[in-house]
C-alpha positions as MATLAB code, in Angstrom:
seq = 'MKHLLTIMALAGMAVTAAAEDTTLNVAVTNTYSKIRKAVPVVVTLDDNYAGAVVTMQGATEELPYQIDDLNDDGISDELVFLTDMDRNEKQYFTIKLMKDKPAKTYENRTYGYLGIRDRSEKNQKHQRITSVTFPKETNPYNYIYPHGAVMENDMVGFRVYADHRQSLDYYGHRNHKMDIAETAFYTTQEQRDKGYGEDVLYTGSTYGCGALHGWDGQKSVMFENVRNRTQTVVTEGPIRTVLDITNKAWQPYEGCKSVDIRTRYILYYGHRDVEVQVKFSRSVEDIPLSTGIVDIVEGSTEFTDKAGLRGDWGRACAGNNPKVYDTITVGLGIYVPKEYYKSDSHFTDGKDHLPNQAYVEVVGTKTDEMHYWFTATCDIETFGFKDKEAWFSYLKGWKKEMEKPAKVELKN';
ca = [
     -81.796   -5.087  -67.528;
     -78.199   -4.783  -66.414;
     -76.865   -8.183  -65.577;
     -73.625  -10.025  -65.180;
     -72.692  -12.948  -67.379;
     -69.115  -14.080  -67.616;
     -68.759  -16.093  -70.787;
     -65.607  -18.090  -71.312;
     -64.427  -19.142  -74.765;
     -61.357  -21.367  -74.843;
     -59.114  -20.017  -77.557;
     -55.938  -21.907  -76.806;
     -56.125  -23.986  -79.980;
     -56.508  -20.919  -82.156;
     -54.061  -18.528  -80.466;
     -50.450  -19.617  -80.829;
     -47.052  -18.248  -79.990;
     -46.415  -17.238  -83.582;
     -45.010  -13.752  -84.124;
     -47.657  -12.778  -86.668;
     -51.080  -11.361  -85.833;
     -53.924  -13.780  -85.085;
     -57.573  -13.472  -86.080;
     -60.442  -15.101  -84.181;
     -64.061  -15.359  -85.297;
     -66.519  -15.541  -82.422;
     -70.281  -16.222  -82.380;
     -72.368  -15.137  -79.377;
     -75.960  -16.317  -78.876;
     -78.453  -14.857  -76.427;
     -80.193  -17.971  -75.085;
     -82.744  -15.899  -73.151;
     -85.979  -14.440  -74.548;
     -85.248  -10.959  -73.202;
     -83.078   -8.042  -74.301;
     -79.695   -7.968  -72.597;
     -77.393   -4.990  -72.157;
     -73.619   -4.936  -71.784;
     -73.142   -8.712  -72.028;
     -69.482   -9.509  -71.203;
     -67.815  -11.730  -73.806;
     -64.597  -13.223  -72.413;
     -62.097  -15.018  -74.670;
     -59.245  -16.977  -73.085;
     -55.749  -16.305  -74.474;
     -52.407  -18.052  -74.000;
     -49.851  -15.616  -75.410;
     -48.834  -11.994  -74.980;
     -50.577   -9.396  -77.163;
     -49.967   -5.671  -77.424;
     -53.441   -4.854  -78.705;
     -56.490   -5.923  -80.648;
     -59.226   -4.755  -82.976;
     -62.726   -6.040  -82.172;
     -65.582   -5.517  -84.646;
     -69.087   -6.899  -85.084;
     -69.924   -8.464  -88.428;
     -71.467   -5.860  -90.717;
     -70.136   -2.909  -88.691;
     -67.027   -0.792  -89.153;
     -66.837    0.783  -85.709;
     -64.330   -0.832  -83.352;
     -65.629   -2.065  -79.992;
     -63.834   -1.131  -76.774;
     -62.002   -4.120  -75.325;
     -59.596   -5.048  -72.561;
     -56.703   -7.526  -72.506;
     -55.824   -8.759  -69.015;
     -52.856  -10.603  -67.532;
     -54.628  -12.039  -64.504;
     -51.684  -13.772  -62.799;
     -48.908  -11.256  -63.568;
     -46.757  -13.692  -65.544;
     -46.394  -11.512  -68.631;
     -48.849  -13.585  -70.681;
     -52.244  -12.287  -71.827;
     -54.930  -14.436  -70.197;
     -58.230  -12.938  -71.330;
     -59.690  -10.499  -73.829;
     -63.092   -9.088  -72.900;
     -65.615   -6.811  -74.567;
     -69.297   -5.929  -74.084;
     -72.272   -6.233  -76.424;
     -76.009   -5.468  -76.293;
     -78.237   -8.300  -77.507;
     -81.841   -8.627  -78.630;
     -84.060  -11.563  -77.649;
     -82.557  -14.870  -78.854;
     -80.170  -12.930  -81.082;
     -76.946  -14.385  -82.520;
     -74.048  -12.034  -83.213;
     -70.699  -12.575  -84.967;
     -67.439  -10.815  -84.104;
     -63.921  -10.651  -85.516;
     -61.009  -10.229  -83.108;
     -57.631   -9.304  -84.604;
     -54.919   -9.878  -81.995;
     -51.671   -7.951  -82.544;
     -48.294   -8.947  -81.140;
     -46.387   -5.702  -81.530;
     -48.689   -2.857  -82.532;
     -50.997   -1.481  -79.839;
     -54.464   -0.647  -81.126;
     -56.731    2.211  -80.149;
     -56.927    2.869  -76.417;
     -60.180    3.572  -74.609;
     -61.087    5.605  -71.564;
     -61.302    3.615  -68.333;
     -64.937    3.167  -67.372;
     -64.109    1.187  -64.244;
     -61.857    2.084  -61.324;
     -59.685    0.011  -58.998;
     -57.611    1.387  -56.144;
     -55.455    0.296  -53.222;
     -53.271    2.653  -51.218;
     -50.922    3.069  -48.273;
     -52.188    5.771  -45.925;
     -50.071    8.880  -45.432;
     -50.686    9.744  -41.785;
     -49.110   13.205  -41.857;
     -51.381   15.958  -40.589;
     -50.895   18.260  -43.582;
     -50.784   17.660  -47.323;
     -51.529   13.954  -47.113;
     -50.293   12.027  -50.147;
     -51.613    8.482  -49.925;
     -49.407    6.210  -52.038;
     -51.133    4.093  -54.669;
     -50.030    0.444  -54.797;
     -51.230   -2.625  -56.689;
     -50.795   -5.306  -54.003;
     -50.017   -5.693  -50.314;
     -49.404   -8.764  -48.111;
     -49.518   -8.770  -44.317;
     -49.163  -11.535  -41.694;
     -52.062  -12.601  -39.518;
     -50.680  -10.716  -36.501;
     -50.985   -7.436  -38.406;
     -54.192   -5.406  -38.490;
     -53.772   -3.164  -41.539;
     -57.235   -1.599  -41.337;
     -56.006    1.898  -40.430;
     -52.925    1.774  -42.663;
     -54.553    0.780  -45.956;
     -56.333    3.602  -47.764;
     -59.328    3.618  -47.737;
     -59.352    0.602  -45.353;
     -59.183   -1.854  -48.275;
     -59.138   -2.386  -52.038;
     -61.802   -0.510  -54.042;
     -63.700   -1.282  -57.261;
     -66.145    1.060  -58.988;
     -68.102    1.766  -62.153;
     -70.637    4.548  -62.725;
     -73.433    2.639  -60.949;
     -71.917    1.053  -57.820;
     -68.745    1.013  -55.771;
     -67.403   -1.453  -53.205;
     -64.381   -1.796  -50.939;
     -63.074   -4.999  -49.394;
     -61.936   -4.389  -45.839;
     -58.281   -5.316  -45.346;
     -58.675   -6.917  -41.914;
     -59.778  -10.447  -41.003;
     -63.436   -9.691  -41.885;
     -62.837   -8.877  -45.563;
     -66.410   -7.572  -45.634;
     -67.766   -5.786  -48.714;
     -68.783   -2.183  -48.029;
     -71.116   -0.461  -50.509;
     -70.758    3.041  -51.979;
     -73.957    4.430  -53.497;
     -74.008    6.771  -56.497;
     -76.364    9.681  -56.962;
     -75.658    9.986  -60.669;
     -74.112    7.875  -63.426;
     -70.474    8.816  -62.815;
     -67.418    7.435  -61.068;
     -66.270    9.604  -58.176;
     -64.483    7.445  -55.561;
     -61.133    8.660  -56.927;
     -62.168   12.067  -55.562;
     -64.142   11.109  -52.454;
     -62.255    7.925  -51.429;
     -65.532    6.801  -49.743;
     -65.295    9.868  -47.441;
     -67.654   12.269  -49.187;
     -67.826   15.819  -47.848;
     -71.050   17.767  -47.562;
     -69.872   20.042  -50.355;
     -69.398   16.995  -52.603;
     -72.846   15.640  -51.672;
     -74.358   18.958  -52.668;
     -72.656   18.620  -56.057;
     -74.155   15.177  -56.689;
     -71.329   12.874  -55.571;
     -72.104    9.482  -54.049;
     -71.186    8.252  -50.572;
     -70.731    5.334  -48.202;
     -74.256    4.107  -47.440;
     -73.839    0.807  -45.566;
     -72.844   -0.403  -42.113;
     -71.146   -3.782  -42.441;
     -69.994   -4.451  -38.867;
     -68.761   -7.980  -38.240;
     -70.810   -9.453  -41.112;
     -70.374  -10.207  -44.807;
     -71.442   -6.693  -45.721;
     -72.590   -7.348  -49.267;
     -71.395  -10.774  -50.392;
     -68.094  -11.676  -48.688;
     -67.193  -15.373  -48.396;
     -66.569  -16.767  -44.903;
     -66.555  -20.133  -43.195;
     -69.540  -21.374  -41.170;
     -69.642  -23.053  -37.747;
     -73.361  -23.807  -37.789;
     -74.354  -20.626  -35.946;
     -72.196  -17.774  -37.236;
     -69.608  -16.979  -39.863;
     -65.919  -17.886  -39.479;
     -63.627  -15.155  -40.758;
     -59.922  -15.103  -41.610;
     -58.168  -14.758  -38.249;
     -56.358  -18.095  -38.540;
     -54.194  -17.646  -41.647;
     -50.488  -17.359  -42.421;
     -50.979  -14.123  -44.344;
     -53.510  -12.086  -46.315;
     -53.011  -10.314  -49.655;
     -55.089   -7.707  -51.458;
     -54.392   -7.054  -55.160;
     -55.865   -4.746  -57.762;
     -55.382   -7.117  -60.691;
     -56.653   -4.840  -63.445;
     -58.869   -1.873  -64.266;
     -59.928   -0.574  -67.633;
     -62.710    0.340  -70.046;
     -64.531   -2.962  -69.473;
     -63.900   -4.230  -65.940;
     -62.011   -4.033  -62.669;
     -60.722   -7.223  -61.021;
     -59.680   -7.544  -57.358;
     -58.030  -10.608  -55.789;
     -58.168  -11.293  -52.036;
     -55.860  -14.179  -51.066;
     -55.639  -15.960  -47.713;
     -52.752  -18.388  -47.251;
     -52.985  -21.448  -44.995;
     -56.510  -20.731  -43.738;
     -57.621  -23.089  -40.960;
     -61.308  -22.354  -40.293;
     -61.636  -24.878  -37.459;
     -59.346  -26.937  -35.237;
     -58.069  -30.068  -36.932;
     -58.919  -28.810  -40.418;
     -56.262  -29.255  -43.070;
     -55.202  -25.733  -44.022;
     -56.116  -24.355  -47.432;
     -55.202  -21.353  -49.560;
     -58.184  -19.390  -50.875;
     -58.281  -16.735  -53.595;
     -61.498  -14.761  -53.855;
     -61.719  -12.817  -57.120;
     -64.207   -9.968  -57.543;
     -65.092   -8.842  -61.097;
     -67.055   -5.632  -61.693;
     -68.022   -4.823  -65.302;
     -68.989   -1.496  -66.768;
     -72.756   -1.241  -67.206;
     -73.581   -3.572  -64.279;
     -74.650   -3.146  -60.708;
     -73.645   -6.711  -59.800;
     -70.269   -8.307  -59.080;
     -69.154  -11.804  -60.010;
     -67.243  -13.716  -57.326;
     -64.878  -16.483  -58.465;
     -63.386  -18.517  -55.612;
     -60.395  -20.831  -56.057;
     -59.045  -23.136  -53.329;
     -55.695  -24.930  -53.240;
     -57.489  -28.250  -52.698;
     -60.946  -29.758  -52.674;
     -62.898  -28.269  -49.748;
     -65.808  -30.659  -49.280;
     -64.774  -30.797  -45.600;
     -65.136  -27.028  -45.043;
     -68.587  -25.511  -44.382;
     -68.753  -22.099  -46.064;
     -71.112  -19.154  -46.015;
     -71.840  -15.867  -47.689;
     -74.677  -13.408  -47.308;
     -75.798   -9.833  -46.835;
     -75.966   -7.665  -43.751;
     -79.381   -7.486  -42.079;
     -79.822   -3.727  -42.358;
     -81.919   -3.829  -39.159;
     -83.845   -0.529  -39.382;
     -87.081   -1.432  -41.138;
     -85.340   -4.319  -42.868;
     -87.466   -6.530  -45.104;
     -86.041   -9.820  -46.346;
     -86.703  -11.715  -49.549;
     -85.612  -15.311  -50.221;
     -86.619  -18.022  -52.673;
     -84.823  -20.598  -50.460;
     -82.935  -21.717  -53.547;
     -79.904  -19.436  -53.639;
     -81.474  -15.986  -54.158;
     -81.721  -13.621  -51.216;
     -82.227   -9.902  -50.775;
     -83.169   -7.233  -48.288;
     -84.321   -3.616  -48.192;
     -84.102   -1.168  -45.298;
     -82.621    1.977  -43.805;
     -78.842    1.923  -43.280;
     -76.366    4.306  -41.666;
     -72.675    3.968  -42.582;
     -70.443    3.556  -39.550;
     -73.577    3.090  -37.442;
     -73.128    6.784  -36.623;
     -76.075    9.073  -37.499;
     -74.129   12.114  -36.258;
     -71.701   11.715  -39.156;
     -73.632    9.810  -41.856;
     -77.098   10.135  -43.340;
     -79.571    7.278  -42.947;
     -80.251    5.967  -46.460;
     -82.507    3.235  -47.830;
     -80.399    0.380  -49.215;
     -81.243   -2.789  -51.135;
     -78.836   -5.735  -51.230;
     -78.974   -9.022  -53.132;
     -77.020  -12.234  -53.534;
     -77.377  -15.204  -55.876;
     -75.654  -18.565  -55.333;
     -76.037  -21.234  -58.085;
     -77.820  -24.396  -57.016;
     -74.694  -26.563  -57.113;
     -73.209  -24.518  -54.237;
     -76.294  -23.495  -52.261;
     -77.098  -25.503  -49.107;
     -79.593  -23.558  -46.987;
     -80.666  -20.188  -45.566;
     -79.721  -19.065  -42.082;
     -79.324  -15.926  -39.970;
     -76.867  -14.864  -37.306;
     -76.635  -12.097  -34.734;
     -73.438  -10.915  -33.050;
     -74.452   -8.345  -30.469;
     -70.962   -7.428  -29.301;
     -70.572   -3.766  -28.283;
     -74.321   -3.330  -28.807;
     -73.820   -2.942  -32.549;
     -76.375   -4.328  -35.021;
     -74.126   -7.042  -36.417;
     -76.720   -9.264  -38.042;
     -76.743  -11.026  -41.400;
     -78.940  -13.027  -43.737;
     -76.828  -16.088  -44.480;
     -76.482  -18.382  -47.474;
     -74.839  -21.590  -46.251;
     -72.781  -22.840  -49.192;
     -70.212  -25.466  -50.122;
     -68.416  -27.166  -52.969;
     -67.136  -30.683  -53.585;
     -64.311  -29.336  -55.748;
     -61.654  -26.632  -55.457;
     -63.771  -23.781  -56.816;
     -67.132  -22.053  -56.673;
     -68.764  -18.862  -57.902;
     -71.695  -16.584  -57.101;
     -72.859  -12.973  -57.561;
     -73.972  -10.035  -55.407;
     -75.615   -6.691  -56.158;
     -76.816   -3.497  -54.479;
     -78.882   -0.319  -54.836;
     -79.860    2.682  -52.707;
     -82.432    5.442  -52.800;
     -79.988    8.279  -53.459;
     -79.660    6.915  -57.009;
     -81.382    9.012  -59.663;
     -81.539    5.819  -61.773;
     -82.540    3.244  -59.160;
     -85.569    1.490  -57.653;
     -88.494    3.224  -55.971;
     -89.404    0.588  -53.373;
     -88.754   -2.923  -52.062;
     -91.270   -4.473  -54.459;
     -89.365   -3.098  -57.457;
     -86.050   -4.260  -55.980;
     -87.211   -7.795  -55.203;
     -88.780   -8.072  -58.655;
     -85.438   -7.071  -60.157;
     -83.655   -9.748  -58.134;
     -86.001  -12.459  -59.422;
     -85.363  -11.443  -63.039;
     -81.632  -11.164  -62.361;
     -81.497  -14.798  -61.217;
     -83.391  -15.973  -64.297;
     -80.815  -14.299  -66.544;
     -77.944  -15.843  -64.600;
     -79.458  -19.271  -65.172;
     -79.537  -18.748  -68.949;
     -76.038  -17.557  -69.894;
     -75.209  -16.493  -73.419;
     -73.375  -19.029  -75.554;
     -69.970  -18.251  -77.094;
     -68.405  -20.276  -79.907;
     -65.142  -19.922  -81.798;
     -65.620  -20.223  -85.578;
     -63.058  -21.158  -88.227;
];
């Protein structure tokens, strides 16, 4: 089962600023009695490294890896690689970190993109960028290409809308291959006929699939009242793509002390789910929060365990426009750990007669951070789920794996 486990190993004591290479020995234990595929192993760094060599004990083949500078300060913050694990298996790895000599490079198996739209009528050349900031008075929706930052692997794709909603839109794949670089979410009929994926979801004024909003007790509170908003493609590579969405001086309700909020989305190769790491500039016990999934409306069936896991299954039409888009069966899911989950809810916003409805997870934190996951599928996949029963069963197993993360230890 593909699943998402971010495993942090603090390596600060072992990795120093010395000029010579550094070697780390890492043990990883599968604490769950099931086989796991593509388990992310994340090691925290505190110095700048040009490359690495990652090998499993007893093997000679190097493992693909990725070194990321997550805050753009010139210092390597994390090294990450993936491993498959048997039931209750323990594996040992050696990581040789190199200061000056880059190691073998690997093909990117994830994709991240953000662009400025070229609005010329002929020979459009949309300009790729890594980050953009805009004040609250600006609506960049039609100027960012394709309407917001994108992340993709060969199973799923998502974009985060650049306006005040910051909803997650879902791109379904027909086959195991990345193709948003070619379709940009706007798949032509010729591309469909060749097996490309396409936009399959209508998000409206909801969370789409897993956005974080405020909560006023009846509906979500989005990011109208901010000083500015920033979208950043932090990194992409052979292992993962990371997007940061930052809102400065957010005031979700009158009289609330403003807060900065960074929502980080992490999509790994080999997974159909996304980890969401949220960081606030202060403790936010005073701010009701919410996340959730759009109520697909047409034939929608909901699943909830009323303990942080929620999903739905139904027929969706991107753009709510059947003249342009096909109607496709979509399954969505979200999992919020028990320390952040408060209750289930539902809201409907019938403005403009659009089906803006959502299944809500009311959430909160007593600290300055929280995390959760979301996932998606659709019936155009050649590798997906045949019906709602199969999808909901997957979601139940997915939560169980999340609750039993692998254990990572640094060894001398």
